[in-house]
C-alpha positions as CSV (number, residue, x, y, z in Angstrom):
1,M,-90.6,-18.9,-39.2
2,K,-92.3,-20.7,-36.3
3,L,-89.1,-22.1,-34.8
4,L,-87.1,-18.9,-35.1
5,K,-90.0,-16.8,-33.6
6,L,-90.4,-19.3,-30.7
7,I,-86.6,-19.0,-30.0
8,F,-86.7,-15.3,-30.1
9,I,-89.7,-15.0,-27.8
10,C,-88.2,-17.3,-25.2
11,G,-84.9,-15.4,-25.5
12,V,-86.6,-12.3,-24.1
13,M,-88.6,-14.3,-21.6
14,L,-91.9,-13.8,-23.1
15,I,-92.7,-17.5,-22.7
16,A,-96.2,-17.2,-24.1
17,A,-95.5,-19.4,-27.1
18,P,-98.3,-21.9,-26.7
19,A,-100.9,-19.1,-26.6
20,V,-99.3,-17.3,-29.6
21,Y,-99.1,-20.5,-31.6
22,G,-102.5,-21.7,-30.5
23,Q,-104.2,-18.8,-32.3
24,E,-103.6,-20.4,-35.8
25,Q,-102.8,-24.1,-35.2
26,T,-103.4,-25.0,-38.8
27,K,-101.1,-22.4,-40.4
28,T,-97.6,-23.4,-41.6
29,I,-95.2,-20.7,-42.6
30,I,-92.6,-22.0,-45.0
31,I,-89.1,-20.3,-44.8
32,S,-87.0,-23.1,-46.4
33,E,-87.1,-26.5,-47.9
34,E,-86.1,-28.0,-44.6
35,L,-88.5,-26.6,-42.0
36,P,-91.9,-27.5,-43.4
37,Q,-91.1,-31.1,-42.5
38,T,-89.7,-30.1,-39.2
39,L,-92.7,-28.1,-38.1
40,S,-95.5,-30.0,-39.7
41,H,-94.9,-33.7,-39.2
42,K,-95.7,-35.6,-36.0
43,T,-98.6,-33.3,-35.1
44,E,-101.2,-33.8,-32.4
45,S,-103.3,-36.1,-34.7
46,S,-100.3,-38.4,-35.5
47,P,-100.4,-41.8,-33.9
48,E,-96.7,-42.3,-34.7
49,F,-95.5,-39.7,-32.2
50,N,-93.1,-41.0,-29.5
51,S,-92.1,-38.4,-26.9
52,V,-88.4,-37.9,-26.7
53,P,-87.1,-38.8,-23.1
54,F,-85.7,-35.8,-21.3
55,T,-82.8,-37.9,-20.3
56,D,-81.7,-37.6,-24.0
57,I,-80.2,-34.4,-23.0
58,F,-77.2,-36.4,-22.0
59,N,-77.1,-38.2,-25.4
60,G,-73.5,-38.5,-26.5
61,I,-72.4,-35.9,-23.9
62,G,-69.1,-37.6,-23.2
63,W,-68.3,-37.9,-26.9
64,N,-69.3,-34.4,-27.6
65,L,-67.2,-33.0,-24.8
66,L,-64.2,-34.9,-26.2
67,C,-65.0,-33.7,-29.8
68,G,-65.3,-30.1,-28.4
69,F,-61.6,-30.3,-27.6
70,S,-60.5,-32.0,-30.8
71,Y,-62.9,-30.2,-33.1
72,G,-60.9,-28.8,-36.2
73,Y,-57.8,-30.6,-34.8
74,G,-57.9,-28.2,-31.9
75,L,-57.5,-25.2,-34.0
76,P,-60.3,-23.2,-32.2
77,W,-58.5,-23.7,-28.9
78,I,-55.0,-22.7,-30.3
79,T,-56.6,-19.6,-32.0
80,A,-58.3,-18.7,-28.7
81,V,-55.0,-18.7,-26.8
82,G,-53.0,-17.2,-29.6
83,G,-55.5,-14.5,-30.3
84,T,-55.7,-13.6,-26.5
85,Y,-51.9,-13.2,-26.4
86,V,-51.9,-10.9,-29.4
87,M,-54.9,-8.8,-28.1
88,V,-53.2,-8.4,-24.7
89,E,-49.7,-7.7,-26.0
90,S,-50.9,-5.2,-28.7
91,G,-52.9,-3.2,-26.3
92,A,-56.2,-4.0,-28.0
93,D,-57.8,-5.3,-24.8
94,W,-56.8,-2.2,-22.9
95,K,-58.0,0.2,-25.6
96,W,-61.4,-1.6,-25.8
97,N,-61.7,-1.5,-22.1
98,R,-61.0,2.2,-21.9
99,F,-63.7,2.9,-24.6
100,A,-66.3,1.3,-22.4
101,Y,-64.8,2.8,-19.3
102,N,-65.0,6.3,-20.6
103,H,-68.5,5.9,-22.1
104,K,-71.1,5.3,-19.6
105,A,-73.9,4.8,-22.2
106,V,-71.9,2.1,-23.9
107,A,-71.4,0.2,-20.6
108,F,-75.1,0.4,-19.6
109,A,-76.2,-0.6,-23.1
110,G,-74.3,-4.0,-22.5
111,I,-76.3,-4.8,-19.3
112,P,-79.1,-6.6,-21.1
113,S,-76.6,-9.0,-22.6
114,G,-75.7,-10.3,-19.2
115,V,-79.3,-10.7,-18.1
116,V,-80.5,-12.4,-21.4
117,G,-77.4,-14.4,-21.5
118,A,-78.2,-15.9,-18.1
119,L,-81.9,-16.7,-18.7
120,V,-81.9,-18.0,-22.3
121,P,-79.9,-21.2,-21.5
122,F,-82.6,-22.3,-19.3
123,A,-85.7,-20.8,-20.8
124,V,-85.3,-21.7,-24.4
125,P,-84.2,-25.4,-24.2
126,L,-87.1,-26.1,-21.6
127,S,-89.6,-24.2,-23.6
128,L,-88.7,-25.9,-26.8
129,Y,-88.7,-29.3,-25.3
130,F,-92.1,-29.0,-23.5
131,Y,-93.8,-27.1,-26.3
132,G,-92.6,-29.8,-28.7
133,E,-94.1,-32.4,-26.3
134,S,-97.4,-30.5,-26.2
135,R,-97.5,-30.3,-30.1
136,Q,-96.3,-33.9,-30.4
137,N,-93.2,-32.7,-32.3
138,S,-90.2,-34.7,-31.7
139,D,-88.0,-32.5,-33.7
140,L,-88.7,-29.5,-31.5
141,Q,-88.0,-31.6,-28.4
142,I,-84.7,-32.8,-29.8
143,T,-83.8,-29.2,-30.7
144,G,-84.6,-28.1,-27.0
145,L,-82.3,-31.0,-25.7
146,A,-79.5,-30.2,-28.1
147,L,-79.5,-26.4,-26.9
148,G,-79.7,-27.7,-23.3
149,Q,-76.6,-29.9,-23.7
150,A,-74.7,-27.2,-25.7
151,A,-75.4,-24.8,-22.9
152,M,-74.3,-27.2,-20.2
153,L,-71.0,-28.0,-21.9
154,G,-70.4,-24.4,-22.9
155,F,-70.9,-23.1,-19.5
156,G,-69.3,-26.0,-17.7
157,T,-66.1,-26.1,-19.8
158,S,-65.5,-22.3,-19.6
159,T,-66.1,-22.2,-15.9
160,A,-63.7,-25.1,-15.3
161,I,-61.0,-23.2,-17.3
162,K,-61.6,-20.0,-15.4
163,A,-61.0,-21.9,-12.2
164,F,-57.3,-22.2,-13.4
165,T,-56.8,-18.9,-15.3
166,G,-57.8,-16.5,-12.6
167,R,-57.8,-13.4,-14.8
168,E,-58.7,-10.1,-13.2
169,A,-62.0,-8.8,-14.4
170,P,-62.4,-5.2,-15.8
171,D,-63.8,-2.7,-13.3
172,I,-66.0,-1.0,-15.9
173,M,-69.3,-1.2,-14.1
174,A,-67.9,-0.4,-10.7
175,K,-66.8,2.9,-12.0
176,H,-70.1,3.7,-13.6
177,I,-72.3,2.4,-10.7
178,T,-70.3,3.7,-7.7
179,G,-68.4,6.5,-9.3
180,K,-65.2,5.2,-7.9
181,E,-62.2,5.5,-10.3
182,G,-60.5,2.3,-11.1
183,K,-57.0,1.5,-12.2
184,T,-55.4,3.8,-14.8
185,E,-52.7,1.5,-16.0
186,D,-53.1,-1.5,-18.2
187,Y,-53.9,-4.5,-16.0
188,S,-55.1,-6.8,-18.8
189,R,-52.0,-8.8,-18.1
190,E,-52.9,-9.7,-14.6
191,W,-53.6,-13.4,-14.2
192,K,-53.6,-15.7,-11.2
193,F,-52.8,-19.1,-12.6
194,G,-53.6,-22.0,-10.3
195,F,-56.7,-23.6,-8.9
196,M,-59.3,-21.1,-7.7
197,R,-57.0,-18.2,-7.2
198,G,-59.2,-16.0,-9.1
199,G,-62.6,-17.8,-8.7
200,V,-64.9,-18.8,-11.4
201,F,-67.4,-15.9,-11.8
202,N,-65.0,-13.6,-13.8
203,G,-62.0,-14.2,-16.0
204,W,-60.9,-16.0,-19.3
205,P,-62.8,-17.2,-21.2
206,S,-66.2,-15.5,-21.0
207,S,-68.8,-18.1,-20.0
208,H,-71.7,-16.0,-21.2
209,T,-70.2,-15.9,-24.7
210,A,-69.1,-19.6,-24.7
211,T,-72.6,-20.7,-23.8
212,A,-74.3,-18.4,-26.2
213,V,-72.1,-19.4,-29.1
214,A,-72.3,-23.1,-28.2
215,M,-76.1,-22.9,-28.4
216,S,-76.1,-20.9,-31.7
217,A,-73.6,-23.4,-33.3
218,A,-75.7,-26.3,-32.2
219,L,-78.8,-24.8,-33.7
220,V,-77.1,-24.0,-37.0
221,E,-75.8,-27.5,-37.2
222,L,-79.4,-28.8,-36.6
223,Y,-80.9,-26.7,-39.4
224,P,-78.0,-26.3,-41.9
225,N,-80.2,-25.2,-44.8
226,N,-82.2,-22.5,-42.9
227,T,-80.8,-19.0,-43.6
228,N,-83.2,-17.4,-41.1
229,V,-82.1,-19.7,-38.2
230,K,-78.5,-19.0,-39.0
231,I,-78.9,-15.2,-39.0
232,G,-81.0,-15.3,-35.7
233,A,-78.6,-17.6,-34.0
234,W,-75.4,-15.6,-34.8
235,A,-77.1,-12.3,-34.1
236,Y,-78.0,-13.6,-30.6
237,A,-74.4,-14.8,-30.1
238,A,-73.0,-11.4,-31.2
239,F,-75.5,-9.5,-28.9
240,I,-74.2,-11.5,-25.9
241,G,-70.5,-11.3,-26.7
242,L,-70.5,-7.6,-27.6
243,G,-72.5,-6.7,-24.5
244,M,-70.2,-8.6,-22.1
245,S,-67.1,-7.0,-23.6
246,V,-68.3,-3.5,-22.4
247,T,-69.5,-4.6,-18.9
248,A,-67.7,-7.6,-17.3
249,H,-65.0,-9.0,-19.7
250,W,-61.9,-8.1,-21.6
251,A,-62.3,-8.4,-25.4
252,S,-60.0,-11.3,-25.5
253,D,-62.3,-13.1,-23.0
254,I,-65.1,-12.8,-25.6
255,W,-62.8,-14.1,-28.4
256,A,-61.7,-17.1,-26.5
257,G,-65.3,-17.8,-25.3
258,A,-66.7,-17.6,-28.8
259,L,-64.0,-20.0,-30.3
260,I,-64.5,-22.6,-27.5
261,G,-68.3,-22.3,-27.7
262,Y,-68.2,-22.8,-31.4
263,A,-66.1,-26.0,-31.2
264,I,-68.5,-27.5,-28.4
265,G,-71.7,-26.4,-30.0
266,S,-70.8,-27.8,-33.5
267,S,-70.0,-31.1,-31.9
268,V,-73.3,-31.2,-30.1
269,G,-75.2,-30.1,-33.1
270,K,-73.8,-32.8,-35.3
271,N,-74.6,-35.4,-32.7
272,F,-78.2,-34.3,-32.3
273,Y,-78.6,-33.8,-36.0
274,A,-78.0,-37.5,-36.4
275,L,-80.4,-38.2,-33.5
276,K,-83.1,-36.1,-35.2
277,N,-82.7,-38.0,-38.5
278,G,-82.7,-41.4,-36.9
279,Q,-79.1,-42.2,-37.3
280,K,-76.8,-44.1,-35.0
281,E,-76.4,-42.9,-31.5
282,S,-72.9,-41.4,-30.5
283,A,-70.3,-43.8,-29.2
284,V,-70.3,-42.6,-25.6
285,S,-73.3,-41.3,-23.6
286,F,-73.7,-40.6,-19.9
287,Y,-77.1,-41.0,-18.2
288,P,-77.9,-40.2,-14.5
289,I,-79.5,-43.1,-12.7
290,P,-80.5,-43.4,-9.0
291,G,-77.3,-43.5,-7.0
292,G,-74.9,-43.1,-9.9
293,L,-74.1,-42.5,-13.5
294,M,-74.7,-45.0,-16.4
295,I,-72.2,-45.0,-19.2
296,S,-73.5,-46.2,-22.6
297,V,-71.0,-47.3,-25.3
298,V,-72.2,-48.1,-28.7
299,F,-70.0,-50.3,-31.0
């Protein structure tokens, strides 16, 4: 379970993986038919190792962004909007908000999700990439780059949407921290549509959730036959989403963020799965170069 352990350790910011794994460098723990090859080939002694360029984090990013919108014929996006409407109009958003508002322990239990959800998108991709380089394991490097791109697209897309939806954020934490009573009537219907009318830090959809689910979906696509990876990935996504729903977001923000993140992460994961297995590069890729941006189109 080396890969899953490494991701878990990075997720709680105990970035001491090289030391932990250095204790028994020759030990291979088999948890599926897939990971033994992933974790054991291309080791330090292998002359065939070629480090994966860090710029491959942009591999197929343009195509993956487009596929994130068209994934499942756009059904995740349609369901995100439709589900939000139902949750708002049925009062489900307001009822869940009142539950967290009236239970201080529940709200404070969600705080770690916000912290972890902000750190993991940086810590895990970078740690996997550089740890993979130190162990001469290109699959770990590709995994780190895939998670990095999924995080970028998940966060970037959700933030761009929030710039136009401008939904008022719940005042749950303000009440529990300052003691000041908030609104007593349902304000889940308050939106400020238009550019930057409500800012990008709060609102619909949840960027924490979109980013977490995008990374989880990408990881599952990279290791489709690994049950432990699937459990760990989705448990992490649920931890972030649930925590944000009782602190900084409406439940429908989480719903929408999860669906959008899933569409993006699945697209990214499929692309990097092909890269990991030496298949054809995606049709459109963007790469930063001095003074501009290079667009690579593969026919």
